[in-house]
N, CA, C and O atoms as a GROMACS GRO file, in nm:
protein
  436
    1MET      N    1   1.149   2.501   3.371
    1MET     CA    2   1.192   2.384   3.296
    1MET      C    3   1.287   2.430   3.186
    1MET      O    4   1.257   2.527   3.116
    2PRO      N    5   1.398   2.364   3.170
    2PRO     CA    6   1.493   2.400   3.064
    2PRO      C    7   1.430   2.388   2.925
    2PRO      O    8   1.341   2.306   2.903
    3TRP      N    9   1.476   2.472   2.834
    3TRP     CA   10   1.418   2.472   2.699
    3TRP      C   11   1.441   2.340   2.625
    3TRP      O   12   1.364   2.305   2.536
    4LEU      N   13   1.545   2.266   2.661
    4LEU     CA   14   1.568   2.137   2.596
    4LEU      C   15   1.458   2.036   2.631
    4LEU      O   16   1.423   1.950   2.550
    5HIS      N   17   1.403   2.047   2.751
    5HIS     CA   18   1.292   1.959   2.789
    5HIS      C   19   1.167   1.995   2.709
    5HIS      O   20   1.094   1.906   2.666
    6LEU      N   21   1.145   2.123   2.689
    6LEU     CA   22   1.030   2.165   2.608
    6LEU      C   23   1.048   2.120   2.463
    6LEU      O   24   0.952   2.081   2.397
    7LEU      N   25   1.170   2.126   2.414
    7LEU     CA   26   1.199   2.079   2.278
    7LEU      C   27   1.174   1.929   2.267
    7LEU      O   28   1.122   1.882   2.166
    8ALA      N   29   1.210   1.853   2.371
    8ALA     CA   30   1.185   1.708   2.372
    8ALA      C   31   1.035   1.681   2.370
    8ALA      O   32   0.990   1.589   2.302
    9HIS      N   33   0.958   1.758   2.446
    9HIS     CA   34   0.812   1.740   2.446
    9HIS      C   35   0.752   1.777   2.311
    9HIS      O   36   0.660   1.710   2.264
   10PHE      N   37   0.802   1.883   2.249
   10PHE     CA   38   0.756   1.924   2.116
   10PHE      C   39   0.782   1.812   2.016
   10PHE      O   40   0.692   1.773   1.941
   11ALA      N   41   0.905   1.760   2.014
   11ALA     CA   42   0.940   1.652   1.922
   11ALA      C   43   0.859   1.526   1.953
   11ALA      O   44   0.818   1.454   1.862
   12GLY      N   45   0.837   1.501   2.081
   12GLY     CA   46   0.753   1.387   2.119
   12GLY      C   47   0.612   1.401   2.064
   12GLY      O   48   0.552   1.302   2.021
   13GLY      N   49   0.559   1.523   2.065
   13GLY     CA   50   0.427   1.548   2.007
   13GLY      C   51   0.424   1.522   1.858
   13GLY      O   52   0.326   1.471   1.805
   14LEU      N   53   0.533   1.558   1.789
   14LEU     CA   54   0.543   1.529   1.646
   14LEU      C   55   0.533   1.379   1.620
   14LEU      O   56   0.455   1.334   1.536
   15PHE      N   57   0.613   1.302   1.693
   15PHE     CA   58   0.613   1.157   1.674
   15PHE      C   59   0.482   1.093   1.718
   15PHE      O   60   0.434   0.998   1.655
   16LEU      N   61   0.424   1.144   1.826
   16LEU     CA   62   0.298   1.087   1.876
   16LEU      C   63   0.185   1.104   1.774
   16LEU      O   64   0.113   1.009   1.744
   17ALA      N   65   0.171   1.224   1.720
   17ALA     CA   66   0.064   1.248   1.621
   17ALA      C   67   0.094   1.175   1.490
   17ALA      O   68   0.001   1.132   1.422
   18ASN      N   69   0.221   1.162   1.454
   18ASN     CA   70   0.256   1.093   1.331
   18ASN      C   71   0.228   0.944   1.340
   18ASN      O   72   0.207   0.879   1.237
   19ALA      N   73   0.228   0.889   1.459
   19ALA     CA   74   0.200   0.746   1.475
   19ALA      C   75   0.056   0.712   1.438
   19ALA      O   76   0.029   0.602   1.390
   20ILE      N   77  -0.036   0.804   1.459
   20ILE     CA   78  -0.179   0.775   1.444
   20ILE      C   79  -0.217   0.730   1.303
   20ILE      O   80  -0.274   0.622   1.289
   21PRO      N   81  -0.189   0.808   1.198
   21PRO     CA   82  -0.234   0.762   1.066
   21PRO      C   83  -0.168   0.632   1.020
   21PRO      O   84  -0.230   0.552   0.950
   22HIS      N   85  -0.044   0.612   1.060
   22HIS     CA   86   0.025   0.490   1.019
   22HIS      C   87  -0.032   0.368   1.090
   22HIS      O   88  -0.055   0.264   1.028
   23LEU      N   89  -0.056   0.380   1.220
   23LEU     CA   90  -0.115   0.267   1.294
   23LEU      C   91  -0.258   0.239   1.249
   23LEU      O   92  -0.296   0.124   1.232
   24VAL      N   93  -0.336   0.344   1.230
   24VAL     CA   94  -0.475   0.323   1.188
   24VAL      C   95  -0.481   0.259   1.050
   24VAL      O   96  -0.551   0.160   1.031
   25SER      N   97  -0.408   0.316   0.954
   25SER     CA   98  -0.408   0.257   0.820
   25SER      C   99  -0.358   0.114   0.822
   25SER      O  100  -0.418   0.026   0.760
   26GLY      N  101  -0.249   0.091   0.893
   26GLY     CA  102  -0.192  -0.043   0.899
   26GLY      C  103  -0.284  -0.145   0.962
   26GLY      O  104  -0.300  -0.255   0.910
   27THR      N  105  -0.346  -0.109   1.074
   27THR     CA  106  -0.433  -0.206   1.141
   27THR      C  107  -0.563  -0.228   1.064
   27THR      O  108  -0.630  -0.329   1.084
   28MET      N  109  -0.598  -0.135   0.976
   28MET     CA  110  -0.715  -0.154   0.889
   28MET      C  111  -0.678  -0.233   0.764
   28MET      O  112  -0.764  -0.262   0.681
   29GLY      N  113  -0.550  -0.266   0.750
   29GLY     CA  114  -0.506  -0.343   0.635
   29GLY      C  115  -0.489  -0.260   0.509
   29GLY      O  116  -0.488  -0.314   0.399
   30ARG      N  117  -0.477  -0.130   0.524
   30ARG     CA  118  -0.466  -0.040   0.410
   30ARG      C  119  -0.322   0.007   0.391
   30ARG      O  120  -0.249   0.029   0.488
   31SER      N  121  -0.284   0.021   0.267
   31SER     CA  122  -0.153   0.079   0.238
   31SER      C  123  -0.162   0.230   0.259
   31SER      O  124  -0.270   0.289   0.250
   32PHE      N  125  -0.050   0.292   0.288
   32PHE     CA  126  -0.046   0.436   0.316
   32PHE      C  127   0.096   0.484   0.288
   32PHE      O  128   0.191   0.405   0.291
   33GLN      N  129   0.111   0.612   0.263
   33GLN     CA  130   0.243   0.669   0.239
   33GLN      C  131   0.331   0.652   0.362
   33GLN      O  132   0.284   0.658   0.476
   34SER      N  133   0.460   0.632   0.338
   34SER     CA  134   0.556   0.626   0.447
   34SER      C  135   0.692   0.668   0.392
   34SER      O  136   0.710   0.678   0.271
   35PRO      N  137   0.788   0.692   0.481
   35PRO     CA  138   0.922   0.729   0.434
   35PRO      C  139   0.993   0.615   0.362
   35PRO      O  140   1.097   0.638   0.299
   36PHE      N  141   0.941   0.495   0.368
   36PHE     CA  142   1.007   0.379   0.309
   36PHE      C  143   0.957   0.347   0.169
   36PHE      O  144   1.009   0.256   0.104
   37ALA      N  145   0.856   0.420   0.122
   37ALA     CA  146   0.801   0.398  -0.011
   37ALA      C  147   0.886   0.472  -0.114
   37ALA      O  148   0.971   0.553  -0.080
   38LYS      N  149   0.860   0.441  -0.241
   38LYS     CA  150   0.927   0.513  -0.348
   38LYS      C  151   0.823   0.581  -0.432
   38LYS      O  152   0.735   0.513  -0.484
   39PRO      N  153   0.827   0.710  -0.448
   39PRO     CA  154   0.914   0.806  -0.379
   39PRO      C  155   0.874   0.821  -0.232
   39PRO      O  156   0.756   0.809  -0.197
   40ALA      N  157   0.971   0.848  -0.149
   40ALA     CA  158   0.949   0.858  -0.004
   40ALA      C  159   0.842   0.962   0.027
   40ALA      O  160   0.846   1.075  -0.022
   41GLY      N  161   0.746   0.921   0.110
   41GLY     CA  162   0.639   1.011   0.152
   41GLY      C  163   0.528   1.029   0.051
   41GLY      O  164   0.429   1.096   0.079
   42GLU      N  165   0.543   0.969  -0.066
   42GLU     CA  166   0.439   0.982  -0.169
   42GLU      C  167   0.389   0.846  -0.214
   42GLU      O  168   0.269   0.827  -0.234
   43GLY      N  169   0.480   0.750  -0.231
   43GLY     CA  170   0.440   0.615  -0.269
   43GLY      C  171   0.375   0.543  -0.152
   43GLY      O  172   0.385   0.587  -0.037
   44LEU      N  173   0.309   0.434  -0.181
   44LEU     CA  174   0.239   0.359  -0.078
   44LEU      C  175   0.326   0.248  -0.020
   44LEU      O  176   0.399   0.181  -0.092
   45SER      N  177   0.317   0.230   0.110
   45SER     CA  178   0.382   0.119   0.179
   45SER      C  179   0.274   0.023   0.227
   45SER      O  180   0.159   0.062   0.244
   46SER      N  181   0.312  -0.100   0.249
   46SER     CA  182   0.216  -0.202   0.293
   46SER      C  183   0.162  -0.170   0.432
   46SER      O  184   0.216  -0.086   0.505
   47SER      N  185   0.054  -0.237   0.466
   47SER     CA  186  -0.005  -0.218   0.598
   47SER      C  187   0.092  -0.261   0.707
   47SER      O  188   0.097  -0.199   0.814
   48THR      N  189   0.169  -0.366   0.683
   48THR     CA  190   0.266  -0.413   0.782
   48THR      C  191   0.375  -0.308   0.806
   48THR      O  192   0.412  -0.282   0.920
   49VAL      N  193   0.426  -0.251   0.699
   49VAL     CA  194   0.528  -0.145   0.713
   49VAL      C  195   0.471  -0.028   0.791
   49VAL      O  196   0.540   0.030   0.875
   50ASN      N  197   0.346   0.007   0.766
   50ASN     CA  198   0.285   0.119   0.837
   50ASN      C  199   0.265   0.090   0.985
   50ASN      O  200   0.282   0.178   1.068
   51VAL      N  201   0.229  -0.033   1.019
   51VAL     CA  202   0.216  -0.068   1.161
   51VAL      C  203   0.353  -0.057   1.229
   51VAL      O  204   0.364  -0.003   1.339
   52MET      N  205   0.455  -0.108   1.164
   52MET     CA  206   0.590  -0.100   1.222
   52MET      C  207   0.637   0.045   1.236
   52MET      O  208   0.695   0.082   1.338
   53TRP      N  209   0.613   0.126   1.134
   53TRP     CA  210   0.653   0.268   1.138
   53TRP      C  211   0.573   0.342   1.245
   53TRP      O  212   0.629   0.424   1.319
   54GLY      N  213   0.444   0.314   1.255
   54GLY     CA  214   0.362   0.377   1.357
   54GLY      C  215   0.408   0.339   1.497
   54GLY      O  216   0.413   0.424   1.587
   55PHE      N  217   0.442   0.212   1.516
   55PHE     CA  218   0.490   0.167   1.647
   55PHE      C  219   0.624   0.231   1.680
   55PHE      O  220   0.648   0.270   1.795
   56ALA      N  221   0.711   0.243   1.582
   56ALA     CA  222   0.841   0.310   1.604
   56ALA      C  223   0.820   0.455   1.645
   56ALA      O  224   0.891   0.507   1.730
   57ASN      N  225   0.722   0.521   1.584
   57ASN     CA  226   0.689   0.658   1.623
   57ASN      C  227   0.640   0.665   1.768
   57ASN      O  228   0.675   0.758   1.840
   58LEU      N  229   0.560   0.567   1.809
   58LEU     CA  230   0.512   0.563   1.948
   58LEU      C  231   0.629   0.545   2.045
   58LEU      O  232   0.633   0.610   2.150
   59VAL      N  233   0.721   0.458   2.011
   59VAL     CA  234   0.838   0.436   2.098
   59VAL      C  235   0.920   0.565   2.110
   59VAL      O  236   0.959   0.603   2.220
   60LEU      N  237   0.945   0.631   1.997
   60LEU     CA  238   1.020   0.757   2.001
   60LEU      C  239   0.946   0.863   2.082
   60LEU      O  240   1.007   0.937   2.159
   61ALA      N  241   0.814   0.870   2.065
   61ALA     CA  242   0.735   0.966   2.142
   61ALA      C  243   0.748   0.938   2.292
   61ALA      O  244   0.766   1.030   2.371
   62TYR      N  245   0.738   0.811   2.330
   62TYR     CA  246   0.750   0.773   2.470
   62TYR      C  247   0.887   0.814   2.526
   62TYR      O  248   0.895   0.873   2.634
   63VAL      N  249   0.991   0.784   2.452
   63VAL     CA  250   1.126   0.817   2.499
   63VAL      C  251   1.140   0.967   2.518
   63VAL      O  252   1.191   1.012   2.620
   64LEU      N  253   1.096   1.045   2.420
   64LEU     CA  254   1.110   1.191   2.428
   64LEU      C  255   1.022   1.253   2.536
   64LEU      O  256   1.065   1.346   2.605
   65ILE      N  257   0.902   1.203   2.551
   65ILE     CA  258   0.806   1.264   2.645
   65ILE      C  259   0.829   1.216   2.788
   65ILE      O  260   0.820   1.295   2.882
   66CYS      N  261   0.857   1.089   2.805
   66CYS     CA  262   0.862   1.032   2.940
   66CYS      C  263   1.001   1.004   2.994
   66CYS      O  264   1.021   1.002   3.116
   67ARG      N  265   1.098   0.981   2.907
   67ARG     CA  266   1.231   0.943   2.955
   67ARG      C  267   1.332   1.056   2.944
   67ARG      O  268   1.412   1.076   3.036
   68VAL      N  269   1.331   1.130   2.833
   68VAL     CA  270   1.426   1.241   2.818
   68VAL      C  271   1.390   1.353   2.915
   68VAL      O  272   1.476   1.408   2.984
   69ALA      N  273   1.262   1.385   2.919
   69ALA     CA  274   1.213   1.489   3.010
   69ALA      C  275   1.079   1.443   3.065
   69ALA      O  276   0.988   1.412   2.989
   70ARG      N  277   1.067   1.440   3.195
   70ARG     CA  278   0.940   1.397   3.257
   70ARG      C  279   0.829   1.494   3.221
   70ARG      O  280   0.839   1.614   3.246
   71PHE      N  281   0.723   1.440   3.163
   71PHE     CA  282   0.608   1.521   3.123
   71PHE      C  283   0.516   1.540   3.241
   71PHE      O  284   0.479   1.443   3.308
   72ASP      N  285   0.478   1.665   3.268
   72ASP     CA  286   0.383   1.697   3.374
   72ASP      C  287   0.259   1.756   3.310
   72ASP      O  288   0.262   1.868   3.261
   73LEU      N  289   0.149   1.680   3.310
   73LEU     CA  290   0.026   1.723   3.245
   73LEU      C  291  -0.028   1.854   3.303
   73LEU      O  292  -0.099   1.927   3.235
   74GLN      N  293   0.006   1.883   3.429
   74GLN     CA  294  -0.041   2.007   3.491
   74GLN      C  295   0.049   2.126   3.460
   74GLN      O  296   0.018   2.239   3.499
   75SER      N  297   0.159   2.102   3.391
   75SER     CA  298   0.249   2.211   3.351
   75SER      C  299   0.202   2.267   3.217
   75SER      O  300   0.198   2.195   3.117
   76THR      N  301   0.168   2.394   3.216
   76THR     CA  302   0.122   2.458   3.093
   76THR      C  303   0.229   2.452   2.985
   76THR      O  304   0.198   2.429   2.868
   77GLY      N  305   0.353   2.472   3.021
   77GLY     CA  306   0.462   2.468   2.924
   77GLY      C  307   0.477   2.331   2.860
   77GLY      O  308   0.493   2.320   2.739
   78ASP      N  309   0.472   2.226   2.942
   78ASP     CA  310   0.483   2.090   2.891
   78ASP      C  311   0.368   2.058   2.795
   78ASP      O  312   0.390   2.007   2.685
   79ALA      N  313   0.246   2.088   2.839
   79ALA     CA  314   0.129   2.059   2.758
   79ALA      C  315   0.128   2.141   2.629
   79ALA      O  316   0.091   2.090   2.524
   80ALA      N  317   0.170   2.266   2.637
   80ALA     CA  318   0.173   2.352   2.518
   80ALA      C  319   0.276   2.303   2.418
   80ALA      O  320   0.249   2.300   2.298
   81ALA      N  321   0.394   2.264   2.465
   81ALA     CA  322   0.498   2.215   2.375
   81ALA      C  323   0.453   2.087   2.306
   81ALA      O  324   0.469   2.073   2.184
   82LEU      N  325   0.398   1.993   2.381
   82LEU     CA  326   0.348   1.868   2.325
   82LEU      C  327   0.235   1.896   2.226
   82LEU      O  328   0.236   1.843   2.114
   83GLY      N  329   0.140   1.977   2.266
   83GLY     CA  330   0.026   2.009   2.180
   83GLY      C  331   0.066   2.080   2.053
   83GLY      O  332   0.011   2.053   1.946
   84LEU      N  333   0.162   2.171   2.062
   84LEU     CA  334   0.208   2.243   1.944
   84LEU      C  335   0.275   2.147   1.845
   84LEU      O  336   0.254   2.158   1.724
   85GLY      N  337   0.356   2.055   1.896
   85GLY     CA  338   0.417   1.956   1.808
   85GLY      C  339   0.311   1.871   1.738
   85GLY      O  340   0.322   1.844   1.619
   86MET      N  341   0.210   1.829   1.814
   86MET     CA  342   0.103   1.748   1.756
   86MET      C  343   0.024   1.828   1.651
   86MET      O  344  -0.008   1.776   1.544
   87LEU      N  345  -0.005   1.954   1.682
   87LEU     CA  346  -0.082   2.038   1.589
   87LEU      C  347  -0.005   2.061   1.460
   87LEU      O  348  -0.061   2.048   1.351
   88LEU      N  349   0.122   2.096   1.470
   88LEU     CA  350   0.199   2.128   1.350
   88LEU      C  351   0.216   2.008   1.257
   88LEU      O  352   0.200   2.022   1.136
   89ILE      N  353   0.248   1.891   1.312
   89ILE     CA  354   0.264   1.774   1.225
   89ILE      C  355   0.129   1.731   1.168
   89ILE      O  356   0.122   1.681   1.056
   90SER      N  357   0.022   1.752   1.244
   90SER     CA  358  -0.112   1.718   1.194
   90SER      C  359  -0.152   1.808   1.078
   90SER      O  360  -0.207   1.761   0.979
   91LEU      N  361  -0.125   1.938   1.091
   91LEU     CA  362  -0.155   2.031   0.981
   91LEU      C  363  -0.070   2.000   0.858
   91LEU      O  364  -0.120   2.002   0.746
   92PHE      N  365   0.058   1.973   0.880
   92PHE     CA  366   0.145   1.936   0.768
   92PHE      C  367   0.093   1.810   0.700
   92PHE      O  368   0.085   1.805   0.577
   93SER      N  369   0.059   1.710   0.779
   93SER     CA  370   0.011   1.583   0.723
   93SER      C  371  -0.119   1.601   0.647
   93SER      O  372  -0.138   1.542   0.540
   94ALA      N  373  -0.208   1.682   0.700
   94ALA     CA  374  -0.336   1.707   0.632
   94ALA      C  375  -0.314   1.768   0.494
   94ALA      O  376  -0.377   1.727   0.397
   95ARG      N  377  -0.224   1.864   0.485
   95ARG     CA  378  -0.194   1.927   0.356
   95ARG      C  379  -0.120   1.830   0.264
   95ARG      O  380  -0.155   1.817   0.147
   96HIS      N  381  -0.020   1.762   0.316
   96HIS     CA  382   0.062   1.672   0.233
   96HIS      C  383  -0.019   1.553   0.183
   96HIS      O  384  -0.023   1.528   0.063
   97PHE      N  385  -0.083   1.481   0.273
   97PHE     CA  386  -0.156   1.361   0.234
   97PHE      C  387  -0.290   1.393   0.170
   97PHE      O  388  -0.346   1.309   0.099
   98GLY      N  389  -0.341   1.512   0.193
   98GLY     CA  390  -0.464   1.555   0.127
   98GLY      C  391  -0.450   1.560  -0.023
   98GLY      O  392  -0.549   1.544  -0.095
   99ARG      N  393  -0.328   1.580  -0.072
   99ARG     CA  394  -0.304   1.579  -0.217
   99ARG      C  395  -0.334   1.443  -0.277
   99ARG      O  396  -0.377   1.434  -0.392
  100PHE      N  397  -0.313   1.339  -0.200
  100PHE     CA  398  -0.331   1.203  -0.250
  100PHE      C  399  -0.468   1.144  -0.220
  100PHE      O  400  -0.513   1.052  -0.288
  101HIS      N  401  -0.534   1.198  -0.120
  101HIS     CA  402  -0.660   1.139  -0.074
  101HIS      C  403  -0.780   1.232  -0.085
  101HIS      O  404  -0.886   1.204  -0.030
  102GLY      N  405  -0.763   1.343  -0.158
  102GLY     CA  406  -0.875   1.435  -0.181
  102GLY      C  407  -0.914   1.518  -0.060
  102GLY      O  408  -1.026   1.569  -0.055
  103GLY      N  409  -0.824   1.535   0.036
  103GLY     CA  410  -0.858   1.608   0.157
  103GLY      C  411  -0.831   1.757   0.152
  103GLY      O  412  -0.851   1.827   0.252
  104ASN      N  413  -0.786   1.808   0.038
  104ASN     CA  414  -0.759   1.951   0.027
  104ASN      C  415  -0.867   2.024  -0.053
  104ASN      O  416  -0.842   2.130  -0.110
  105GLY      N  417  -0.985   1.965  -0.057
  105GLY     CA  418  -1.094   2.028  -0.129
  105GLY      C  419  -1.102   1.985  -0.274
  105GLY      O  420  -1.197   2.019  -0.345
  106ALA      N  421  -1.002   1.911  -0.320
  106ALA     CA  422  -1.004   1.861  -0.457
  106ALA      C  423  -1.080   1.728  -0.462
  106ALA      O  424  -1.082   1.653  -0.364
  107THR      N  425  -1.138   1.701  -0.574
  107THR     CA  426  -1.208   1.573  -0.588
  107THR      C  427  -1.106   1.464  -0.615
  107THR      O  428  -1.005   1.486  -0.682
  108LYS      N  429  -1.133   1.349  -0.564
  108LYS     CA  430  -1.044   1.234  -0.580
  108LYS      C  431  -1.061   1.177  -0.720
  108LYS      O  432  -1.174   1.156  -0.765
  109PRO      N  433  -0.949   1.151  -0.791
  109PRO     CA  434  -0.961   1.098  -0.929
  109PRO      C  435  -1.018   0.959  -0.932
  109PRO      O  436  -1.035   0.901  -1.039
   0.00000   0.00000   0.00000
């Protein structure tokens, strides 16, 4: 498989995992950080904005994983690229958002 397809699966994994906290927070009616808040990525956006941002992430993930390069679940390379993208954005998000929600071992104010 060409490396560009693996890159598309990696990026698709980033968008797929990033959709989860935005969709969950939004559908629960909770505000959450988003790129559209002020300051970007730190301020809170409404639940509606988060649902829309989460859905946009799902669409981008679908395009990258299924349309740009056909994903084969039985291909170790495809699964590894997707999984690595999901893992890296999840670790980044845990560290970044943990500052605001007490998830880095600090007590919440």
